[in-house]
C-alpha positions as CSV (number, residue, x, y, z in Angstrom):
1,M,-88.6,230.2,82.1
2,I,-86.1,227.9,80.2
3,D,-83.5,229.9,77.8
4,A,-84.3,227.6,75.1
5,R,-82.2,229.6,72.2
6,G,-79.2,230.1,75.2
7,A,-79.3,226.4,75.2
8,G,-79.1,226.1,71.6
9,R,-76.0,228.2,71.4
10,R,-74.5,226.3,74.5
11,A,-75.2,223.1,72.4
12,L,-74.2,224.1,69.2
13,D,-70.5,225.6,71.0
14,A,-69.8,222.3,73.1
15,A,-70.4,220.5,69.4
16,R,-67.9,222.7,67.7
17,R,-65.2,222.2,70.2
18,A,-65.7,218.1,70.3
19,A,-65.8,218.6,66.5
20,P,-61.9,218.1,66.0
21,A,-61.5,215.3,68.2
22,W,-64.4,213.4,66.5
23,V,-62.8,214.3,63.0
24,A,-59.5,213.0,64.3
25,A,-61.3,209.6,65.6
26,G,-63.3,209.0,62.3
27,I,-59.6,209.9,60.4
28,L,-58.3,206.9,62.5
29,L,-60.9,204.5,62.3
30,V,-60.8,204.7,58.1
31,V,-56.7,205.0,58.4
32,G,-57.2,201.3,60.2
33,A,-59.2,200.2,57.8
34,V,-57.7,200.5,54.8
35,L,-54.5,199.4,56.8
36,A,-56.1,196.3,58.3
37,A,-57.8,195.5,54.5
38,T,-54.4,195.6,52.7
39,G,-52.7,193.6,55.9
40,A,-50.7,195.9,57.4
41,F,-51.6,194.3,60.8
42,T,-50.8,191.1,59.4
43,T,-47.2,189.4,61.0
44,A,-45.0,188.8,58.1
45,V,-44.3,185.3,57.2
46,H,-40.4,184.5,56.5
47,E,-39.9,182.4,53.8
48,P,-36.9,180.7,53.6
49,E,-34.2,181.2,50.8
50,R,-34.6,178.3,47.8
51,L,-31.0,176.6,47.4
52,T,-29.7,173.8,45.3
53,V,-27.0,171.5,45.5
54,G,-23.7,173.2,46.1
55,D,-25.1,176.7,47.5
56,E,-23.8,177.2,51.3
57,V,-25.6,178.4,53.9
58,R,-23.8,180.7,56.3
59,L,-24.8,180.8,59.8
60,S,-23.5,182.1,63.1
61,T,-22.0,178.5,64.4
62,Y,-22.0,176.7,61.6
63,T,-22.2,176.5,58.0
64,V,-23.3,173.7,55.5
65,S,-23.9,172.8,51.9
66,V,-25.0,170.3,50.0
67,R,-22.2,168.6,48.3
68,D,-23.8,165.5,46.8
69,V,-27.1,163.2,46.5
70,E,-27.1,159.2,46.1
71,L,-29.8,156.6,46.0
72,A,-28.8,153.2,47.0
73,D,-30.2,149.8,47.8
74,A,-27.4,149.2,50.6
75,V,-24.1,150.6,51.9
76,E,-22.4,147.6,52.9
77,D,-19.9,149.2,55.3
78,Q,-22.1,150.8,57.0
79,H,-24.7,147.5,57.5
80,V,-27.6,149.7,56.4
81,E,-30.2,148.8,54.1
82,A,-33.2,149.8,52.6
83,D,-36.6,147.2,53.5
84,P,-38.7,146.0,50.4
85,G,-40.8,149.4,49.0
86,E,-37.9,151.3,50.4
87,T,-34.7,153.5,49.1
88,L,-31.8,154.7,50.7
89,L,-31.3,158.7,50.7
90,L,-27.8,159.5,50.6
91,V,-26.9,163.3,51.4
92,T,-23.6,164.4,51.5
93,V,-23.1,167.8,53.2
94,R,-20.3,169.8,54.3
95,L,-20.3,171.0,57.3
96,E,-18.4,173.6,59.5
97,N,-18.2,174.4,63.5
98,L,-17.6,178.2,63.5
99,T,-17.9,177.9,67.2
100,D,-15.1,177.7,69.2
101,R,-15.5,173.9,70.9
102,A,-16.2,170.7,69.0
103,V,-19.6,169.7,68.5
104,G,-20.9,166.1,67.8
105,V,-23.2,165.1,64.8
106,G,-26.6,163.7,65.9
107,T,-25.1,163.5,69.2
108,T,-23.4,165.3,73.2
109,A,-20.2,166.1,72.8
110,D,-18.0,168.4,75.1
111,R,-21.3,168.9,77.2
112,I,-22.6,170.5,73.7
113,T,-25.9,169.3,71.9
114,S,-25.8,170.5,68.8
115,R,-29.1,169.4,67.7
116,L,-27.9,169.2,64.3
117,V,-29.7,166.2,63.2
118,N,-32.1,163.1,64.4
119,A,-33.6,165.2,67.4
120,T,-36.7,167.0,68.5
121,Q,-36.6,170.2,65.6
122,A,-33.7,169.1,64.2
123,L,-31.6,172.2,62.9
124,L,-31.1,170.1,59.4
125,A,-34.2,168.1,58.2
126,L,-35.5,166.0,55.4
127,S,-38.7,167.7,54.0
128,G,-41.3,166.2,51.4
129,V,-41.4,162.8,53.3
130,D,-43.4,161.5,55.9
131,D,-42.9,159.2,58.3
132,L,-39.1,159.2,58.8
133,E,-37.0,157.2,60.8
134,S,-33.8,159.0,62.1
135,A,-30.9,159.3,59.9
136,R,-27.8,157.1,59.6
137,I,-24.2,159.5,59.5
138,W,-21.0,158.9,59.3
139,H,-17.9,161.1,57.8
140,D,-16.8,158.2,55.7
141,E,-17.7,154.6,54.5
142,T,-15.3,153.6,57.0
143,S,-15.7,155.4,59.9
144,V,-17.3,155.5,63.0
145,R,-20.9,156.8,63.2
146,S,-21.8,160.0,64.8
147,P,-18.6,161.8,63.8
148,L,-17.3,165.2,65.6
149,L,-17.3,168.5,64.0
150,Q,-13.6,170.6,65.0
151,P,-13.9,174.2,65.1
152,D,-13.1,175.3,61.9
153,V,-12.1,172.4,60.3
154,P,-15.0,171.8,57.5
155,A,-15.9,168.0,56.9
156,D,-18.2,165.9,53.9
157,I,-20.8,164.1,56.6
158,T,-23.0,161.6,55.3
159,L,-26.7,161.5,55.9
160,A,-28.9,158.0,55.4
161,W,-32.2,158.0,55.2
162,R,-34.2,155.5,54.6
163,I,-37.5,156.7,52.4
164,P,-40.7,155.1,50.5
165,T,-39.5,154.5,47.2
166,A,-42.7,156.4,45.9
167,A,-41.4,159.4,47.3
168,L,-39.1,160.0,45.0
169,D,-41.7,161.0,42.2
170,A,-42.1,163.7,44.4
171,E,-40.7,166.9,43.3
172,D,-40.5,169.1,47.0
173,I,-38.1,166.9,48.8
174,A,-35.4,169.1,49.9
175,L,-33.2,169.6,53.0
176,D,-34.6,172.3,55.5
177,V,-32.0,174.5,57.3
178,Y,-32.0,176.4,60.4
179,D,-30.7,178.3,62.3
180,A,-29.1,178.2,65.8
181,K,-30.3,179.5,69.3
182,V,-27.8,179.1,71.5
183,R,-28.8,178.3,75.1
184,T,-26.4,177.8,78.3
185,G,-27.3,176.3,81.5
186,K,-27.7,178.6,84.3
187,I,-26.1,176.8,87.3
188,I,-22.6,177.5,88.1
189,L,-21.9,173.7,87.8
190,S,-23.7,173.5,84.3
191,S,-22.7,176.8,83.0
192,D,-20.9,175.2,80.4
193,V,-23.6,173.0,79.0
194,V,-24.8,174.1,75.9
195,T,-27.9,173.6,73.8
196,W,-28.5,174.3,69.7
197,R,-32.1,174.8,69.6
198,R,-34.0,175.6,66.4
199,G,-34.6,178.6,65.1
200,E,-35.7,180.9,61.7
201,H,-36.0,178.3,58.8
202,V,-33.4,180.1,56.8
203,A,-33.1,178.0,53.5
204,R,-34.4,174.9,51.6
205,I,-32.2,173.0,49.5
206,D,-33.9,171.2,46.9
207,L,-31.8,167.8,46.4
208,G,-32.8,167.6,42.7
209,L,-34.9,164.3,43.0
210,G,-38.1,165.5,42.0
211,G,-40.1,163.5,39.1
């Protein structure tokens, strides 16, 4: 004959012993739901610092600040001019190379590819304008293109983009600044080959062209 009372007591004792685990699990579920509802498990999105002309961005490999912004139809000494419906946007930036080797602006120099401009995922990129061509680059109006940045020597470099004239009505034309992730070659013979790759979006410099 089955002892119903004994079986009932054993079941009750088992439920009591299991209760703390069930309670803890319930609390964890509730806490998890609250954290999820408040966005605690959402990956944080980094917002770039909003800056204006004259502000400096200092990173581990270089510094940059926008010194001047101009609009033009042509720059004769550089043999560049805007097509009908376009305007030349000239952004003069002060760049300083903080590494111990010379780097090129828009070109490879001393086996270092800086990717500062005119590269897939450039470190300095114009935002707020679609369908851009590559920028023209010069140190001053009479210099050759693709200037070099010597270590610890600030240089004023002009970046010239041909943009649609209609884009000048936009309020969000800016220069985006990205940190550089320095990558070196893995083979002995190429260990001195260095590439700066786009890192974190650290700043957005308003060029003051809107409206």
